[in-house]
N, C-alpha and C positions, 0 to 999 in steps of 0.2 A: 647296244645290236650286238646281236650275235647272227654271224652270215649263214650260221647253219640252221638257226632258225628261221631266218628266212627265204633261205633256198630251197626250204622242206614249206614252208608256206605260199610259195608260187606254185609248187606241184600240186597243190589241195585241190578239189571239184568242191566249188561252192554252190547253194540253191541259188546264187542270185552276184548279181555286181558288188551292189551294197556290203554284203557279208564278205564278201573277196575284200575288199576296200579295208572292213575292219580287219579283219584274219592278218591281213599286213600288218595295218597300223601298231597292233598289241605286238606282231614278231617283230617290227622295227622297235619295239620298246623294251624286247626282251633281252634277260644276260643270258650266259651261257646253259643253263639250267631250266631256260624257257620261263623265268618267273618275270612279273614286270608291275606297276601298278598304276596305267597313265590313266588318268579322268575322264569319266563322260564326255565331260567339257573338251579338253584337248583331244580326244580320238576325233567327236566330230568337226572340231580346225581344219587339224590334217586333215581328213575325207568329204569336206566339204556334206557330211550328212548329218540330219538331224538329230540332236540329242535324243530324241525317241526312235528313231530308228536305230541309229548305233547300240539302242537297249536289245531292241528286237533282235538286232544281229548276232550279242552274244548272246542271248540264246539260243536262238538256230546252232550257232555256233558250240557251245556248250552240248545241243542233243546230237551234234555229231562228233562229240569226243574231240573235237580238235583242241576245246578251250572247257581250263575247270577253273571258276570263279570261288571265294569265298568271302564275306562282307571283314573288314580292317573294323578293329576296334580300339579306342585308346585303352590302356589300364585301368582308366575308371569304368568304361562302356561303354563309352559313347562314339557312335556310328560315324566313320572314318570317310570312306570308300568301300572299292572292292581291290582285292589282288587276284590277278589272274597266274594262271600257267599253260602254259601252247603246249600242248601233247605232241612233241615232234617224233621225228621217230629220228636215234641218232645212230649212226652207219658205225659196224665194230669197225673196228683198227682194223683186225684180223683174217674177216673173212667178209668184209666189204657186207653184209646182213644188216640189215637195220637193226635197231633194237630200240622199242619205246620207251619215254621218259616215265620213271615211277616214284616222281619225286611223292605222290598223296597228294595231298592237300597241299594249299600255297602256302610260302615262305612267309615268315613274319616280314612284315616293312619295312624301310630304315629307319622310321618311328620308335619300331620297336625293337629290334637290335641292333643298331648302329648303322657303319658303312658296307657300301654292299657295291657289286663290280657292275653297275647297271648307271646307261647313261645317266646326266646329269640333268636332264628335262624331267627325265622318266621320276625323280623323285619329287615327293606331294606336300611334303612339311613341311608346316609353317613359318615364313621366313624369319631370321632370325635378326633380334633385333640387332640397330644400330650400335658401335659401339663412342658410350658418350664423350664428344669431345673436349680435349684439353683445354681452360681458358688460359689464352696467353698472358703471361705475364705484363700487367698494367700498373705502375709505380703510383701514377698521377689517381687512379679507380682506387686504390690500396690506401695512399693517403687521407682520398678526401673521406672516403668509409670512416676511417680511425679517426681522422678530425673533428667530424658527426658521430660518433657514437654509433652507426650505423650498422647492425648485422649483414653481412654478404649472401649469408645462408636462409635468412627468413625475408630480405628486400622483396618488396613487391614489387612488379611490374610500373605502378607510378611512380615510386620512388627510384627506380631504376631510370625511368626515361630523366626525370630532375638533376638526378646525378650525371650522367650524360651530357645535361645542357650544358649544366654548371662548367663541364671541364671542356667542352666544346670551346665557350668564350677563353678559359682557360689557355687552351690548345693556343689559339691563337695569337696569345701575347706571350706566348713562350714561359709560361708557368711550370716551374717543379714543385717536384712531391716536398722538394724543402721546405720550399716558398707557398705551398699550403699550411706545413706545418707551422712555420713559421707566423704565418696572418692566422691562423685558428688562433695562436694563443696570444697574439694584441687582440683580434676581438672578443677573448672570452676575459683580459685584465679590461679591455674601455667598457662590454656589457656583461657584466657579469649575472644577471639576472635574462638577459635573455638567451633562447635556446639558438645552436649553433645549427643552421641548415645549409645543404650547400650553395640554394637561391641567395642565401642572407649572406655568406664571405663573399661570392660573386658580385652582390649590388653594391659590399663599401668595402672592396679589395682593393682600391685605388685611395681610399684612406687610413686604408691601415698599414701604415708606415714600420716597420719595423726596424730594430736598434743597426741595424747595419747598412741600413735605407737611409737613416740617420746622420750617420757619419758617412758617408759619401756625398750629401748633399750641404757640403759647407761653401764660404762664401771666402774672401782672403781676407776677413776679419775670422778664421775661427771660429764664428759661431752658426749653428747649424741652420742652414736656408728656413724652415719649418718655422722659425722664429722672424723672421722677414716676409712681408709682403713681396710680389715681384715689382712693385714699381721701387720700393728703398733699393731692393736688390741690384736695380739696374742703373740705379744714378750712382750707385758704391763700384758700380762694374767701368763707368764713362767716368770715375775721380770725381766725382759731386762732393759735396755737402764739405 
């Protein structure tokens, strides 16, 4: 917004109150050269005037010489909206007299020339696309995809849901990425002809005892507990047999 343009607009006689409001709205958006490019919809929202009346008032302001307008187009020629120049009288710094703004046709909009010194709400370009969010590292996710031979770049929504459902169960029991890798190796050794899926791995998780787990599960006799039934083990621990 330029106070010089806004002050000039306040002093200008207009045919009716609505055209005065429209002139003030344009001046409120203008930069130091009187250039602005608010949309009809924005002017209507600010002034409380219908877009049709805004269009009529802008035509009147152009006929009075207060405003110039030119249609704004993309490089491919597609129409994008209107550019305006408020033809305010610039005061001379030396004599105090007023000098008309002689910028000619409205300058190119920010979409064509880049940054300009007008208010941010005056810019009518398309919103910038949000930057893609980076996925947080998830060792369990990566381990499951690697174990099951799933390509993370081409996985479908359904496949992603199946992986997440399996990982939810594994997280609840405190499984690690190393556990997934070890269990997957046991699964393939046990069922070499069966395909390994996340749901299948979770379903047989408890039965897939790794060598490390077998070493830990030993009794006083030194034999792995998987060779004993629970009943025999209890008898041994009580000193029976």
